[in-house]
C-alpha atoms as one frame of an Amber mdcrd trajectory, in Angstrom:
protein
 -67.474 -18.974  18.884 -65.285 -17.244  21.518 -63.132 -14.409  20.231 -60.003
 -12.771  21.584 -59.856  -9.230  22.954 -59.131  -7.981  19.438 -62.323  -9.523
  18.072 -60.575 -12.293  16.133 -60.665 -16.034  16.593 -58.181 -17.198  19.233
 -54.849 -18.524  17.883 -55.771 -21.935  19.332 -59.199 -21.927  17.678 -62.511
 -22.535  19.398 -62.322 -22.578  23.208 -64.376 -25.366  24.829 -65.280 -24.985
  28.509 -66.440 -27.659  30.938 -67.150 -27.395  34.647 -68.143 -29.333  37.745
 -68.689 -27.480  41.005 -65.425 -25.729  41.886 -63.566 -27.140  38.861 -63.280
 -25.434  35.477 -61.320 -26.528  32.372 -60.741 -24.895  28.983 -59.699 -27.089
  26.035 -58.797 -25.703  22.629 -59.784 -26.815  19.152 -56.135 -26.809  18.091
 -54.422 -29.898  19.425 -57.203 -30.762  21.924 -54.929 -28.801  24.244 -55.888
 -28.256  27.888 -55.266 -24.515  28.093 -56.538 -23.924  31.632 -57.639 -25.840
  34.727 -58.749 -23.853  37.761 -60.343 -24.672  41.105 -62.316 -21.868  42.774
 -60.711 -19.506  40.274 -57.132 -20.504  41.192 -55.086 -22.091  38.434 -53.809
 -25.628  38.826 -52.107 -25.431  35.421 -49.560 -22.952  34.145 -51.244 -22.657
  30.784 -51.674 -19.811  28.329 -54.203 -17.106  27.560 -56.871 -17.051  24.849
 -54.884 -14.396  22.964 -51.694 -16.465  23.043 -50.181 -19.248  20.977 -49.294
 -22.318  23.010 -45.580 -22.514  23.792 -43.308 -25.113  25.427 -45.922 -27.829
  24.905 -48.237 -26.426  27.583 -51.210 -28.781  27.970 -50.671 -30.454  24.601
 -51.423 -34.013  23.453 -48.252 -35.769  22.278 -48.926 -38.414  19.613 -48.078
 -40.609  17.778 -44.893 -40.303  19.828 -44.017 -38.303  22.964 -40.784 -36.430
  23.576 -37.783 -36.553  21.228 -37.135 -38.563  18.075 -33.503 -38.388  16.970
 -33.022 -36.997  13.452 -36.777 -37.448  12.948 -35.897 -40.578  11.009 -36.956
 -44.179  11.612 -38.002 -47.405   9.902 -40.774 -49.758  10.917 -41.458 -53.068
   9.207 -40.336 -51.927   5.785 -41.713 -48.385   5.945 -39.283 -45.485   6.190
 -40.302 -42.155   7.702 -38.772 -38.712   8.052 -40.436 -36.174  10.340 -39.661
 -32.462  10.353 -36.990 -31.417  12.844 -38.939 -29.054  15.100 -36.070 -29.051
  17.594 -33.427 -28.125  14.997 -30.600 -27.231  17.388 -30.592 -30.835  18.624
 -31.612 -32.383  15.284 -34.741 -33.883  16.803 -38.410 -34.134  15.954 -40.372
 -33.652  19.158 -43.816 -34.410  20.615 -45.482 -35.988  17.613 -47.800 -34.594
  14.968 -51.284 -33.861  16.368 -50.667 -30.918  18.692 -51.187 -28.318  15.944
 -54.033 -30.077  14.113 -57.720 -29.080  14.430 -59.805 -31.517  16.491 -63.587
 -31.933  16.212 -66.211 -32.369  18.921 -67.414 -35.956  19.290 -69.602 -35.361
  22.336 -70.072 -32.635  24.918 -71.874 -32.151  28.221 -71.535 -29.754  31.130
 -68.610 -31.647  32.674 -67.423 -33.824  29.755 -65.792 -33.033  26.424 -64.669
 -35.573  23.816 -62.573 -34.423  20.874 -61.467 -36.512  17.910 -58.737 -36.267
  15.295 -57.751 -38.331  12.271 -54.011 -38.348  11.654 -53.491 -38.929   7.913
 -50.476 -40.731   6.428 -47.561 -38.353   5.827 -43.752 -38.412   5.473 -43.251
 -38.360   9.245 -45.804 -41.116   9.930 -47.109 -43.155   6.969 -50.098 -44.701
   8.801 -53.649 -43.493   9.449 -54.853 -43.220  13.057 -58.099 -42.168  14.707
 -57.508 -40.540  18.102 -60.124 -39.672  20.732 -59.486 -37.682  23.920 -62.125
 -37.321  26.645 -61.809 -34.706  29.397 -64.138 -35.423  32.334 -64.483 -33.333
  35.500 -65.809 -34.805  38.729 -65.937 -33.921  42.382 -62.310 -34.965  42.925
 -60.783 -33.560  39.763 -60.051 -34.350  36.135 -59.838 -37.654  34.244 -58.332
 -37.749  30.752 -59.211 -40.894  28.779 -57.535 -41.603  25.435 -58.241 -44.148
  22.732 -56.418 -44.740  19.447 -57.409 -46.953  16.513 -55.241 -47.991  13.587
 -57.163 -47.284  10.376 -54.289 -48.445   8.173 -53.853 -51.771   6.368 -50.566
 -52.577   8.112 -49.386 -52.603  11.723 -48.485 -49.171  13.084 -46.077 -48.082
  15.846 -47.555 -45.813  18.478 -46.753 -43.866  21.619 -48.573 -41.138  23.528
 -47.915 -38.511  26.148 -49.381 -35.353  27.661 -47.697 -32.109  28.721 -49.427
 -30.313  31.621 -47.461 -27.803  33.705 -48.661 -27.989  37.319 -48.433 -24.867
  39.432 -48.812 -24.299  43.183 -46.247 -21.745  44.323 -43.923 -19.366  42.506
 -41.087 -20.100  42.356 -41.348 -23.867  42.729 -38.448 -24.133  45.199 -40.933
 -24.188  48.113 -42.809 -27.118  46.577 -42.325 -30.686  47.785 -42.373 -33.511
  45.270 -42.977 -37.253  45.200 -42.104 -39.236  42.054 -42.714 -42.971  42.649
 -39.961 -44.062  40.266 -37.033 -46.348  41.023 -35.089 -45.587  37.851 -34.410
 -42.642  35.567 -33.214 -42.424  31.981 -29.672 -41.279  31.243 -29.533 -39.046
  28.165 -26.965 -37.505  25.838 -26.547 -33.847  24.886 -29.509 -34.168  22.489
 -31.854 -35.420  25.209 -31.910 -38.961  23.762 -31.666 -41.960  26.102 -28.386
 -43.853  26.366 -29.453 -46.096  29.262 -31.027 -45.909  32.700 -29.858 -45.957
  36.300 -31.344 -46.288  39.814 -32.352 -43.037  41.506 -31.512 -44.343  44.991
 -28.829 -42.245  46.633 -28.898 -39.524  43.959 -30.308 -36.004  43.937 -33.008
 -37.312  41.560 -34.497 -39.624  44.179 -37.994 -38.346  44.966 -39.454 -41.688
  46.037 -39.891 -40.100  49.477 -41.337 -36.608  49.731 -38.737 -33.829  49.760
 -38.407 -30.189  48.774 -37.454 -29.390  45.218 -35.294 -26.482  46.352 -32.669
 -25.689  43.668 -32.889 -29.157  42.035 -32.986 -28.970  38.238 -35.152 -31.619
  36.588 -35.516 -32.410  32.912 -35.708 -36.102  33.579 -37.672 -39.124  32.369
 -38.427 -41.572  35.194 -39.515 -45.205  34.913 -39.934 -48.399  36.947 -42.906
 -46.712  38.591 -44.208 -47.926  41.929 -47.975 -48.332  41.756 -50.682 -48.206
  44.388 -53.099 -51.137  44.921 -55.470 -49.619  42.336 -52.744 -49.874  39.689
 -52.122 -46.136  39.484 -48.777 -44.372  39.797 -49.066 -40.982  41.505 -46.817
 -37.922  41.319 -47.557 -35.569  44.206 -46.781 -31.887  44.726 -47.423 -29.862
  47.872 -46.968 -26.158  48.530 -45.550 -25.196  51.924 -46.497 -21.541  51.383
 -50.146 -21.818  50.358 -51.021 -25.199  51.803 -52.239 -26.483  48.451 -51.474
 -29.796  46.782 -52.042 -31.652  43.537 -51.682 -35.272  42.444 -51.195 -36.432
  38.867 -52.048 -40.110  38.449 -51.580 -42.445  35.505 -52.709 -45.983  34.745
 -50.500 -48.937  33.826 -50.352 -47.948  30.151 -48.199 -44.949  31.080 -44.890
 -46.510  32.120 -42.800 -43.326  32.073 -43.149 -39.819  33.459 -41.097 -36.796
  32.443 -40.569 -34.128  35.108 -39.332 -30.695  33.967 -38.715 -27.743  36.280
 -38.669 -25.245  33.418 -35.138 -23.928  33.840 -34.617 -23.355  30.104 -37.949
 -21.761  29.218 -38.146 -18.469  27.387 -38.711 -15.766  28.381 -36.686 -16.186
  31.564 -39.595 -14.874  33.634 -41.426 -18.176  33.015 -38.665 -20.334  34.461
 -39.336 -22.411  37.592 -42.874 -21.073  37.926 -44.362 -24.535  37.420 -43.441
 -28.176  36.933 -44.245 -30.129  33.789 -45.332 -33.642  34.779 -45.724 -35.612
  31.565 -47.208 -39.138  31.548 -45.759 -41.131  28.629 -46.383 -44.629  27.304
 -42.802 -44.999  26.057 -39.427 -43.313  26.477 -37.976 -40.655  24.176 -36.696
 -41.989  20.838 -38.876 -45.107  21.077 -39.546 -45.137  17.319 -35.835 -45.817
  16.809 -35.120 -47.983  19.873 -38.406 -49.902  19.904 -38.475 -49.757  23.716
 -42.046 -50.091  25.040 -43.453 -49.063  21.668 -47.116 -49.973  21.185 -47.795
 -52.096  18.098 -51.259 -51.488  16.694 -52.497 -54.135  14.279 -54.889 -53.013
  11.508 -58.212 -52.156  13.114 -56.798 -52.575  16.638 -57.267 -49.998  19.394
 -55.351 -48.832  22.455 -56.743 -46.988  25.493 -55.258 -45.366  28.600 -56.182
 -42.934  31.389 -54.536 -40.350  33.578 -55.804 -37.456  35.657 -55.282 -34.566
  38.049 -56.640 -34.366  41.607 -56.158 -30.966  43.285 -56.063 -31.016  47.076
């Protein structure tokens, strides 16, 4: 069991390592969080160290809802729920309930790790779910496969997201970006959607490759353009180091949040990386019902996304 430099168990629990050729990933017991992803020893993710507690959602699994939930309060088919407000200044619950839970190993090989978690009924989510995340490294990069099963006796609402911070150059101003999205969500001062609008003609239009420069992004995009294989691809390229990375997501992920880190603390961490967050639904979906997955008793959902360094 890997220990920290002080000889104690890491704050994020057991550290699980997988590798394939030049690629190396570390996933933590707490939250099934992807703490590190490196290629030839160079980090692709802006993660956190073994002695550190995860902050700002770095590498975390976001379920049973991604992003913000206004007031943490919602009703679904006769069941009322109240989640803790872990974004108190905005009166929001955020990023679900599994990111601080312990996950157990389901299977493990040199280049594959599957972790499972049972989410029990609780005030913030009165249904029981079984969640499985598989991290698989191959020659071209990482594939993350997720499956969720409703173990409850009634239908359950569900959404999922992931929160990797991709890093190429520091600061990110010299990075070019492609986001294949035709629309973006308009939000209020709490970060909750009030509508959506086309990106065409705005400074949030990254459908064609362009430099990030001073652009500030904390934006959920949708209406994703997909390639013939059904995948939507967000691309970053570094003009300084000549490196690139693509984050792809299958048709189950209909939204992607892009965050340039301008509000992170401490200030030294700002604009060092870009969070690219595949999401199945928009923020506040438990209240709006928009693109919310309905899981019947015993039913399962599955989706995939991944990272291809270049």
